[in-house]
C-alpha positions, 0 to 999 in steps of 0.5 A: 466484500467476502472472498475478495476482502484480502485484496481490498485490505491490501489496496487500502494498505498501499502507501502509493496511488498506483499498483501495477499488479501481476495476476499471480501477485493478486492471487498471492494476496487473495490466497486463491487462484483467480477464476479463469474468466479473470484471465480471459475477459477484460470485463471481469476487471470492470469498475462496476460491482452491479450484478455478479461482480463482487470482486469490483466491490472490494477494490471500489470500496477500498477507493481504487479502480482498475486501469490498463488491463493487459491480460496478454501480459497478465497485469492489471494497473490499480489506481486510487479513485478520484471519486474516493476523495483521496486529496480531501480527507487524509491527503497529507498523511497519504503524501507522507506515506508516499514520501516515506515509502520512496525514501526508505524503499519500504512499500508495505505500509505495515513494515513502514509503520513499524520502522517509523514507530521504532525510529520515533521511540528510539529518538524520544527515549534518547531525548528523555535520557539526555534531559535527565543528564544521561548518555548512551555510550553504546548507542549506534547511529546509522552511517551518514550518507552523502548526496550529490 
C-alpha cells in the first residue's frame, strides 16, 4: 500500500460503515498533503487501483469505497464496500462497535477498545472481590442517568 497505508489503517479502525471526510482531515491522517490532482479531479478518487492509482488500493484493500466526491466542498464520503463482505465475517462485532460508538460518543476505535477493556477489568475485579467477601468502600459508580 505504500504511502497511503495510514489512510487504509484509519479506515479499518473506524467502527462505522461511513466516513464523510474533509480533505484536510484525510491529509492529517496521511501525515502529508494530497497531490493537487486529488483536489482538482474526481477521477483521482476512483475505486480502481489499476494503473497509477495506488491511493485506491489502500481504501479498497481496507474494504472501503469512495462515494459522493464533492471537490468544491472539499469532502469525500467513504463507505464500507459490500464486496468486502462486511455482513458476513465479523458482522456481529462490527455491529457491537457501531452501537458502542453511538452510545459512548467515542468514534476512535482504539479509544473505544481502551474504554471497553478498562470497564471490563473494573467489573471483573469487583466481582472477584465480592466473591472473596470483600468490599470496595472507595469505589465510585458513575452517576445514573434517566432517559425519557
